[in-house]
VMD Tcl script that builds the backbone (N, CA, C; Angstrom):
set m [mol new atoms 393]
animate dup $m
set s [atomselect $m all]
$s set {name element resname resid chain x y z} {
  {N N MET 1 A 186.084 -24.507 -66.843}
  {CA C MET 1 A 184.913 -24.516 -65.997}
  {C C MET 1 A 183.641 -24.566 -66.833}
  {N N SER 2 A 183.424 -23.642 -67.745}
  {CA C SER 2 A 182.184 -23.608 -68.506}
  {C C SER 2 A 182.059 -24.826 -69.414}
  {N N ASN 3 A 183.191 -25.358 -69.908}
  {CA C ASN 3 A 183.127 -26.571 -70.716}
  {C C ASN 3 A 182.633 -27.740 -69.886}
  {N N LEU 4 A 183.064 -27.838 -68.646}
  {CA C LEU 4 A 182.610 -28.905 -67.763}
  {C C LEU 4 A 181.110 -28.796 -67.532}
  {N N LEU 5 A 180.622 -27.605 -67.262}
  {CA C LEU 5 A 179.184 -27.416 -67.056}
  {C C LEU 5 A 178.400 -27.787 -68.310}
  {N N ALA 6 A 178.888 -27.350 -69.459}
  {CA C ALA 6 A 178.215 -27.684 -70.713}
  {C C ALA 6 A 178.209 -29.188 -70.948}
  {N N GLN 7 A 179.299 -29.842 -70.622}
  {CA C GLN 7 A 179.392 -31.292 -70.797}
  {C C GLN 7 A 178.402 -32.016 -69.878}
  {N N ILE 8 A 178.350 -31.624 -68.607}
  {CA C ILE 8 A 177.406 -32.232 -67.667}
  {C C ILE 8 A 175.973 -31.978 -68.119}
  {N N ALA 9 A 175.697 -30.753 -68.523}
  {CA C ALA 9 A 174.348 -30.410 -68.976}
  {C C ALA 9 A 173.949 -31.254 -70.184}
  {N N PHE 10 A 174.852 -31.412 -71.131}
  {CA C PHE 10 A 174.565 -32.197 -72.331}
  {C C PHE 10 A 174.380 -33.673 -71.983}
  {N N GLU 11 A 175.299 -34.234 -71.215}
  {CA C GLU 11 A 175.258 -35.663 -70.890}
  {C C GLU 11 A 174.035 -36.050 -70.066}
  {N N HIS 12 A 173.541 -35.130 -69.249}
  {CA C HIS 12 A 172.418 -35.437 -68.368}
  {C C HIS 12 A 171.123 -34.740 -68.781}
  {N N SER 13 A 171.100 -34.116 -69.928}
  {CA C SER 13 A 169.901 -33.397 -70.403}
  {C C SER 13 A 169.385 -32.439 -69.336}
  {N N LEU 14 A 170.260 -31.537 -68.914}
  {CA C LEU 14 A 169.920 -30.547 -67.902}
  {C C LEU 14 A 169.985 -29.155 -68.500}
  {N N ARG 15 A 169.147 -28.280 -68.001}
  {CA C ARG 15 A 169.287 -26.872 -68.379}
  {C C ARG 15 A 168.892 -25.988 -67.209}
  {N N THR 16 A 169.567 -24.876 -67.119}
  {CA C THR 16 A 169.302 -23.902 -66.067}
  {C C THR 16 A 168.071 -23.093 -66.442}
  {N N GLU 17 A 167.139 -23.010 -65.514}
  {CA C GLU 17 A 165.923 -22.220 -65.718}
  {C C GLU 17 A 166.025 -20.875 -65.002}
  {N N GLN 18 A 166.567 -20.880 -63.775}
  {CA C GLN 18 A 166.708 -19.646 -63.002}
  {C C GLN 18 A 167.970 -19.724 -62.155}
  {N N ILE 19 A 168.636 -18.594 -62.010}
  {CA C ILE 19 A 169.791 -18.493 -61.116}
  {C C ILE 19 A 169.544 -17.315 -60.172}
  {N N ILE 20 A 169.634 -17.609 -58.876}
  {CA C ILE 20 A 169.451 -16.571 -57.860}
  {C C ILE 20 A 170.685 -16.591 -56.967}
  {N N HIS 21 A 171.399 -15.484 -56.915}
  {CA C HIS 21 A 172.521 -15.381 -55.984}
  {C C HIS 21 A 171.953 -14.826 -54.679}
  {N N LEU 22 A 171.817 -15.705 -53.702}
  {CA C LEU 22 A 171.137 -15.333 -52.464}
  {C C LEU 22 A 171.827 -14.202 -51.716}
  {N N GLY 23 A 173.146 -14.169 -51.752}
  {CA C GLY 23 A 173.874 -13.138 -51.030}
  {C C GLY 23 A 173.583 -11.733 -51.516}
  {N N THR 24 A 173.228 -11.597 -52.772}
  {CA C THR 24 A 172.978 -10.261 -53.325}
  {C C THR 24 A 171.528 -10.022 -53.722}
  {N N MET 25 A 170.736 -11.091 -53.822}
  {CA C MET 25 A 169.369 -10.935 -54.314}
  {C C MET 25 A 168.290 -11.191 -53.270}
  {N N ALA 26 A 168.660 -11.867 -52.167}
  {CA C ALA 26 A 167.648 -12.216 -51.177}
  {C C ALA 26 A 168.012 -11.763 -49.769}
  {N N SER 27 A 169.114 -11.060 -49.636}
  {CA C SER 27 A 169.549 -10.666 -48.291}
  {C C SER 27 A 169.091 -9.265 -47.914}
  {N N SER 28 A 168.370 -8.609 -48.788}
  {CA C SER 28 A 167.862 -7.279 -48.474}
  {C C SER 28 A 166.338 -7.275 -48.618}
  {N N ILE 29 A 165.733 -6.293 -48.008}
  {CA C ILE 29 A 164.282 -6.151 -48.076}
  {C C ILE 29 A 163.978 -4.868 -48.832}
  {N N PRO 30 A 163.182 -4.868 -49.863}
  {CA C PRO 30 A 162.562 -6.068 -50.424}
  {C C PRO 30 A 163.565 -6.899 -51.226}
  {N N MET 31 A 163.253 -8.194 -51.316}
  {CA C MET 31 A 164.070 -9.086 -52.135}
  {C C MET 31 A 163.858 -8.751 -53.607}
  {N N VAL 32 A 164.819 -9.129 -54.418}
  {CA C VAL 32 A 164.643 -9.032 -55.866}
  {C C VAL 32 A 163.452 -9.922 -56.229}
  {N N ASP 33 A 162.637 -9.478 -57.178}
  {CA C ASP 33 A 161.395 -10.185 -57.515}
  {C C ASP 33 A 161.580 -11.677 -57.767}
  {N N VAL 34 A 162.608 -12.048 -58.527}
  {CA C VAL 34 A 162.792 -13.460 -58.857}
  {C C VAL 34 A 163.063 -14.295 -57.607}
  {N N ALA 35 A 163.760 -13.753 -56.635}
  {CA C ALA 35 A 164.012 -14.459 -55.376}
  {C C ALA 35 A 162.717 -14.587 -54.589}
  {N N GLN 36 A 161.986 -13.503 -54.503}
  {CA C GLN 36 A 160.710 -13.511 -53.786}
  {C C GLN 36 A 159.761 -14.537 -54.412}
  {N N GLU 37 A 159.681 -14.569 -55.733}
  {CA C GLU 37 A 158.791 -15.503 -56.433}
  {C C GLU 37 A 159.205 -16.953 -56.206}
  {N N ALA 38 A 160.498 -17.224 -56.142}
  {CA C ALA 38 A 160.957 -18.594 -55.894}
  {C C ALA 38 A 160.451 -19.078 -54.539}
  {N N PHE 39 A 160.578 -18.247 -53.513}
  {CA C PHE 39 A 160.098 -18.631 -52.192}
  {C C PHE 39 A 158.576 -18.757 -52.177}
  {N N GLU 40 A 157.888 -17.866 -52.853}
  {CA C GLU 40 A 156.430 -17.921 -52.883}
  {C C GLU 40 A 155.924 -19.151 -53.637}
  {N N ASP 41 A 156.514 -19.444 -54.777}
  {CA C ASP 41 A 156.006 -20.505 -55.656}
  {C C ASP 41 A 156.435 -21.909 -55.242}
  {N N ASP 42 A 157.617 -22.045 -54.687}
  {CA C ASP 42 A 158.179 -23.372 -54.382}
  {C C ASP 42 A 158.708 -23.437 -52.957}
  {N N TRP 43 A 157.927 -22.971 -52.016}
  {CA C TRP 43 A 158.332 -22.810 -50.622}
  {C C TRP 43 A 159.114 -23.994 -50.073}
  {N N TYR 44 A 158.511 -25.177 -50.070}
  {CA C TYR 44 A 159.156 -26.331 -49.434}
  {C C TYR 44 A 160.351 -26.831 -50.232}
  {N N GLN 45 A 160.256 -26.807 -51.550}
  {CA C GLN 45 A 161.367 -27.276 -52.379}
  {C C GLN 45 A 162.596 -26.372 -52.228}
  {N N VAL 46 A 162.380 -25.067 -52.145}
  {CA C VAL 46 A 163.496 -24.129 -51.974}
  {C C VAL 46 A 164.172 -24.356 -50.626}
  {N N TRP 47 A 163.398 -24.476 -49.575}
  {CA C TRP 47 A 163.990 -24.694 -48.255}
  {C C TRP 47 A 164.708 -26.038 -48.191}
  {N N ALA 48 A 164.161 -27.058 -48.857}
  {CA C ALA 48 A 164.844 -28.360 -48.909}
  {C C ALA 48 A 166.182 -28.221 -49.632}
  {N N ALA 49 A 166.205 -27.479 -50.725}
  {CA C ALA 49 A 167.453 -27.257 -51.460}
  {C C ALA 49 A 168.483 -26.548 -50.584}
  {N N LEU 50 A 168.010 -25.637 -49.747}
  {CA C LEU 50 A 168.903 -24.902 -48.846}
  {C C LEU 50 A 169.354 -25.758 -47.657}
  {N N GLY 51 A 168.675 -26.889 -47.446}
  {CA C GLY 51 A 169.011 -27.747 -46.314}
  {C C GLY 51 A 168.584 -27.149 -44.989}
  {N N LEU 52 A 167.522 -26.349 -45.035}
  {CA C LEU 52 A 167.042 -25.667 -43.830}
  {C C LEU 52 A 165.583 -25.984 -43.574}
  {N N THR 53 A 165.194 -25.946 -42.307}
  {CA C THR 53 A 163.786 -26.086 -41.949}
  {C C THR 53 A 163.099 -24.766 -42.280}
  {N N PRO 54 A 162.014 -24.818 -43.033}
  {CA C PRO 54 A 161.362 -23.551 -43.404}
  {C C PRO 54 A 160.679 -22.888 -42.217}
  {N N PRO 55 A 160.706 -21.568 -42.199}
  {CA C PRO 55 A 159.908 -20.863 -41.187}
  {C C PRO 55 A 158.421 -21.014 -41.535}
  {N N ARG 56 A 157.573 -20.445 -40.752}
  {CA C ARG 56 A 156.138 -20.511 -41.036}
  {C C ARG 56 A 155.860 -20.003 -42.447}
  {N N LEU 57 A 154.834 -20.553 -43.062}
  {CA C LEU 57 A 154.458 -20.128 -44.419}
  {C C LEU 57 A 154.171 -18.632 -44.494}
  {N N ASP 58 A 153.688 -18.055 -43.419}
  {CA C ASP 58 A 153.347 -16.635 -43.425}
  {C C ASP 58 A 154.507 -15.756 -42.949}
  {N N ALA 59 A 155.716 -16.315 -42.985}
  {CA C ALA 59 A 156.895 -15.561 -42.535}
  {C C ALA 59 A 157.081 -14.311 -43.381}
  {N N GLU 60 A 157.475 -13.249 -42.730}
  {CA C GLU 60 A 157.788 -12.015 -43.437}
  {C C GLU 60 A 159.096 -12.202 -44.204}
  {N N TYR 61 A 159.287 -11.438 -45.254}
  {CA C TYR 61 A 160.509 -11.569 -46.045}
  {C C TYR 61 A 161.758 -11.259 -45.230}
  {N N GLU 62 A 161.620 -10.435 -44.216}
  {CA C GLU 62 A 162.758 -10.159 -43.340}
  {C C GLU 62 A 163.202 -11.439 -42.630}
  {N N GLY 63 A 162.234 -12.270 -42.219}
  {CA C GLY 63 A 162.552 -13.545 -41.577}
  {C C GLY 63 A 163.252 -14.504 -42.526}
  {N N ILE 64 A 162.863 -14.477 -43.794}
  {CA C ILE 64 A 163.517 -15.316 -44.803}
  {C C ILE 64 A 164.965 -14.854 -44.983}
  {N N SER 65 A 165.156 -13.559 -45.142}
  {CA C SER 65 A 166.508 -13.015 -45.299}
  {C C SER 65 A 167.370 -13.326 -44.082}
  {N N ASP 66 A 166.802 -13.193 -42.888}
  {CA C ASP 66 A 167.554 -13.502 -41.668}
  {C C ASP 66 A 167.981 -14.970 -41.654}
  {N N ALA 67 A 167.078 -15.874 -42.037}
  {CA C ALA 67 A 167.404 -17.307 -42.051}
  {C C ALA 67 A 168.521 -17.595 -43.047}
  {N N ILE 68 A 168.472 -16.950 -44.193}
  {CA C ILE 68 A 169.504 -17.139 -45.218}
  {C C ILE 68 A 170.860 -16.677 -44.691}
  {N N LEU 69 A 170.889 -15.490 -44.106}
  {CA C LEU 69 A 172.154 -14.938 -43.605}
  {C C LEU 69 A 172.647 -15.655 -42.360}
  {N N ASP 70 A 171.741 -15.947 -41.415}
  {CA C ASP 70 A 172.139 -16.623 -40.176}
  {C C ASP 70 A 172.730 -18.001 -40.445}
  {N N ASN 71 A 172.259 -18.665 -41.504}
  {CA C ASN 71 A 172.726 -20.011 -41.838}
  {C C ASN 71 A 173.763 -20.013 -42.955}
  {N N GLN 72 A 174.262 -18.824 -43.274}
  {CA C GLN 72 A 175.327 -18.659 -44.271}
  {C C GLN 72 A 174.993 -19.313 -45.609}
  {N N ARG 73 A 173.761 -19.109 -46.072}
  {CA C ARG 73 A 173.349 -19.610 -47.385}
  {C C ARG 73 A 173.356 -18.420 -48.357}
  {N N THR 74 A 174.549 -17.991 -48.717}
  {CA C THR 74 A 174.685 -16.810 -49.567}
  {C C THR 74 A 175.224 -17.159 -50.952}
  {N N GLY 75 A 175.178 -18.439 -51.290}
  {CA C GLY 75 A 175.618 -18.880 -52.610}
  {C C GLY 75 A 174.491 -18.789 -53.623}
  {N N PHE 76 A 174.434 -19.781 -54.484}
  {CA C PHE 76 A 173.480 -19.782 -55.593}
  {C C PHE 76 A 172.328 -20.737 -55.339}
  {N N LEU 77 A 171.129 -20.269 -55.616}
  {CA C LEU 77 A 169.932 -21.090 -55.647}
  {C C LEU 77 A 169.553 -21.178 -57.124}
  {N N VAL 78 A 169.573 -22.386 -57.669}
  {CA C VAL 78 A 169.402 -22.557 -59.112}
  {C C VAL 78 A 168.301 -23.565 -59.381}
  {N N GLN 79 A 167.408 -23.191 -60.286}
  {CA C GLN 79 A 166.353 -24.111 -60.728}
  {C C GLN 79 A 166.805 -24.745 -62.037}
  {N N ILE 80 A 166.825 -26.079 -62.040}
  {CA C ILE 80 A 167.302 -26.829 -63.201}
  {C C ILE 80 A 166.184 -27.743 -63.678}
  {N N GLY 81 A 166.090 -27.894 -64.992}
  {CA C GLY 81 A 165.089 -28.769 -65.577}
  {C C GLY 81 A 165.718 -29.930 -66.321}
  {N N THR 82 A 164.946 -31.006 -66.443}
  {CA C THR 82 A 165.333 -32.159 -67.258}
  {C C THR 82 A 164.070 -32.691 -67.926}
  {N N PRO 83 A 164.178 -33.151 -69.167}
  {CA C PRO 83 A 162.981 -33.663 -69.840}
  {C C PRO 83 A 162.489 -34.955 -69.188}
  {N N VAL 84 A 161.178 -35.118 -69.178}
  {CA C VAL 84 A 160.568 -36.306 -68.594}
  {C C VAL 84 A 160.396 -37.386 -69.661}
  {N N THR 85 A 160.067 -36.989 -70.853}
  {CA C THR 85 A 159.752 -37.946 -71.922}
  {C C THR 85 A 160.842 -38.021 -72.976}
  {N N GLY 86 A 162.001 -37.466 -72.703}
  {CA C GLY 86 A 163.050 -37.420 -73.713}
  {C C GLY 86 A 162.924 -36.189 -74.604}
  {N N SER 87 A 161.877 -35.419 -74.393}
  {CA C SER 87 A 161.642 -34.207 -75.167}
  {C C SER 87 A 161.433 -33.054 -74.200}
  {N N TRP 88 A 161.848 -31.871 -74.603}
  {CA C TRP 88 A 161.685 -30.705 -73.735}
  {C C TRP 88 A 160.258 -30.173 -73.734}
  {N N SER 89 A 159.340 -30.868 -74.407}
  {CA C SER 89 A 157.947 -30.421 -74.358}
  {C C SER 89 A 157.311 -30.738 -73.000}
  {N N HIS 90 A 157.899 -31.662 -72.257}
  {CA C HIS 90 A 157.437 -31.997 -70.906}
  {C C HIS 90 A 158.683 -32.216 -70.051}
  {N N TYR 91 A 158.869 -31.391 -69.042}
  {CA C TYR 91 A 160.081 -31.492 -68.237}
  {C C TYR 91 A 159.786 -31.264 -66.760}
  {N N ARG 92 A 160.716 -31.686 -65.935}
  {CA C ARG 92 A 160.604 -31.558 -64.486}
  {C C ARG 92 A 161.632 -30.542 -64.004}
  {N N LEU 93 A 161.232 -29.749 -63.010}
  {CA C LEU 93 A 162.104 -28.729 -62.439}
  {C C LEU 93 A 162.472 -29.087 -61.012}
  {N N GLN 94 A 163.678 -28.699 -60.623}
  {CA C GLN 94 A 164.143 -28.946 -59.262}
  {C C GLN 94 A 165.074 -27.800 -58.860}
  {N N TRP 95 A 164.987 -27.379 -57.597}
  {CA C TRP 95 A 165.874 -26.353 -57.056}
  {C C TRP 95 A 167.092 -27.000 -56.422}
  {N N PHE 96 A 168.263 -26.348 -56.580}
  {CA C PHE 96 A 169.519 -26.789 -55.985}
  {C C PHE 96 A 170.218 -25.580 -55.388}
  {N N TYR 97 A 170.961 -25.821 -54.301}
  {CA C TYR 97 A 171.756 -24.769 -53.689}
  {C C TYR 97 A 173.214 -25.204 -53.692}
  {N N GLY 98 A 174.111 -24.244 -53.923}
  {CA C GLY 98 A 175.536 -24.511 -53.833}
  {C C GLY 98 A 176.321 -23.219 -53.866}
  {N N GLU 99 A 177.581 -23.332 -53.534}
  {CA C GLU 99 A 178.475 -22.173 -53.552}
  {C C GLU 99 A 179.024 -21.906 -54.947}
  {N N SER 100 A 178.890 -22.879 -55.839}
  {CA C SER 100 A 179.376 -22.709 -57.210}
  {C C SER 100 A 178.438 -23.441 -58.165}
  {N N MET 101 A 178.499 -23.064 -59.426}
  {CA C MET 101 A 177.692 -23.748 -60.431}
  {C C MET 101 A 178.168 -25.187 -60.611}
  {N N GLU 102 A 179.461 -25.436 -60.434}
  {CA C GLU 102 A 179.975 -26.806 -60.539}
  {C C GLU 102 A 179.348 -27.692 -59.464}
  {N N GLU 103 A 179.279 -27.189 -58.249}
  {CA C GLU 103 A 178.655 -27.945 -57.157}
  {C C GLU 103 A 177.190 -28.220 -57.474}
  {N N ILE 104 A 176.500 -27.223 -57.972}
  {CA C ILE 104 A 175.080 -27.370 -58.288}
  {C C ILE 104 A 174.875 -28.380 -59.407}
  {N N TYR 105 A 175.670 -28.286 -60.458}
  {CA C TYR 105 A 175.493 -29.215 -61.581}
  {C C TYR 105 A 175.888 -30.638 -61.212}
  {N N THR 106 A 176.803 -30.823 -60.282}
  {CA C THR 106 A 177.125 -32.155 -59.788}
  {C C THR 106 A 175.913 -32.735 -59.054}
  {N N LYS 107 A 175.284 -31.929 -58.215}
  {CA C LYS 107 A 174.070 -32.361 -57.512}
  {C C LYS 107 A 172.942 -32.646 -58.503}
  {N N ALA 108 A 172.803 -31.776 -59.488}
  {CA C ALA 108 A 171.726 -31.931 -60.471}
  {C C ALA 108 A 171.913 -33.193 -61.310}
  {N N ALA 109 A 173.146 -33.493 -61.690}
  {CA C ALA 109 A 173.413 -34.703 -62.481}
  {C C ALA 109 A 173.046 -35.948 -61.669}
  {N N LYS 110 A 173.387 -35.945 -60.390}
  {CA C LYS 110 A 173.033 -37.080 -59.517}
  {C C LYS 110 A 171.518 -37.199 -59.412}
  {N N TRP 111 A 170.833 -36.087 -59.197}
  {CA C TRP 111 A 169.368 -36.078 -59.107}
  {C C TRP 111 A 168.750 -36.601 -60.392}
  {N N GLN 112 A 169.237 -36.138 -61.543}
  {CA C GLN 112 A 168.675 -36.553 -62.832}
  {C C GLN 112 A 168.858 -38.047 -63.042}
  {N N THR 113 A 170.028 -38.570 -62.716}
  {CA C THR 113 A 170.280 -40.006 -62.866}
  {C C THR 113 A 169.336 -40.809 -61.977}
  {N N GLU 114 A 169.185 -40.396 -60.734}
  {CA C GLU 114 A 168.281 -41.081 -59.810}
  {C C GLU 114 A 166.827 -40.975 -60.276}
  {N N TYR 115 A 166.451 -39.826 -60.790}
  {CA C TYR 115 A 165.091 -39.605 -61.285}
  {C C TYR 115 A 164.799 -40.521 -62.476}
  {N N ILE 116 A 165.716 -40.595 -63.431}
  {CA C ILE 116 A 165.539 -41.438 -64.615}
  {C C ILE 116 A 165.504 -42.909 -64.200}
  {N N ASP 117 A 166.401 -43.327 -63.307}
  {CA C ASP 117 A 166.398 -44.714 -62.835}
  {C C ASP 117 A 165.078 -45.071 -62.173}
  {N N LYS 118 A 164.543 -44.167 -61.364}
  {CA C LYS 118 A 163.264 -44.401 -60.690}
  {C C LYS 118 A 162.137 -44.532 -61.715}
  {N N LYS 119 A 162.114 -43.659 -62.701}
  {CA C LYS 119 A 161.083 -43.720 -63.741}
  {C C LYS 119 A 161.197 -45.022 -64.545}
  {N N ARG 120 A 162.416 -45.440 -64.830}
  {CA C ARG 120 A 162.644 -46.685 -65.568}
  {C C ARG 120 A 162.129 -47.873 -64.753}
  {N N GLU 121 A 162.439 -47.908 -63.457}
  {CA C GLU 121 A 161.965 -48.985 -62.581}
  {C C GLU 121 A 160.443 -49.009 -62.519}
  {N N GLN 122 A 159.826 -47.834 -62.445}
  {CA C GLN 122 A 158.362 -47.773 -62.407}
  {C C GLN 122 A 157.766 -48.314 -63.704}
  {N N ALA 123 A 158.360 -47.965 -64.828}
  {CA C ALA 123 A 157.863 -48.446 -66.125}
  {C C ALA 123 A 158.017 -49.963 -66.222}
  {N N LEU 124 A 159.159 -50.499 -65.786}
  {CA C LEU 124 A 159.364 -51.947 -65.830}
  {C C LEU 124 A 158.405 -52.672 -64.906}
  {N N SER 125 A 158.174 -52.107 -63.724}
  {CA C SER 125 A 157.246 -52.694 -62.769}
  {C C SER 125 A 155.827 -52.708 -63.341}
  {N N LYS 126 A 155.447 -51.614 -63.966}
  {CA C LYS 126 A 154.127 -51.512 -64.577}
  {C C LYS 126 A 153.979 -52.521 -65.712}
  {N N GLU 127 A 155.058 -52.660 -66.486}
  {CA C GLU 127 A 155.062 -53.587 -67.604}
  {C C GLU 127 A 154.897 -55.034 -67.118}
  {N N LYS 128 A 155.572 -55.393 -66.042}
  {CA C LYS 128 A 155.486 -56.746 -65.496}
  {C C LYS 128 A 154.088 -57.067 -64.978}
  {N N THR 129 A 153.437 -56.082 -64.348}
  {CA C THR 129 A 152.113 -56.322 -63.789}
  {C C THR 129 A 151.032 -56.345 -64.852}
  {N N SER 130 A 151.288 -55.776 -66.021}
  {CA C SER 130 A 150.275 -55.759 -67.082}
  {C C SER 130 A 150.342 -57.006 -67.951}
  {N N CYS 131 A 151.370 -57.822 -67.787}
  {CA C CYS 131 A 151.513 -59.051 -68.599}
  {C C CYS 131 A 150.752 -60.203 -68.027}
}
mol reanalyze $m
mol bondsrecalc $m
mol representation Tube
mol addrep $m
């Protein structure tokens, strides 16, 4: 298992920035600080990763916990980064949700490939228009 994750991470230039186990870190009030900060800092991206419609921005943390439990999102919420310029001095972060790290890294590898392809297409398009 861990060798597979390491292989995917290496092949796709991915690294884990944060791991939040929602079932144990966000299902009680108050939430663990790192869970609370994820919702505060990346509201829409976190809810998109969970595949849920976000409650109002001013929702109480109890409402967030209820939404997580009611929709059975008690797995892992993981923030993963990938370099933008081929160097880790500038990188992009994205949140993913899954029941296992393997599921998350499979999603992250797909996202990274699509992200790199999109950036490559944009660069080629820009290059063609500047000639």
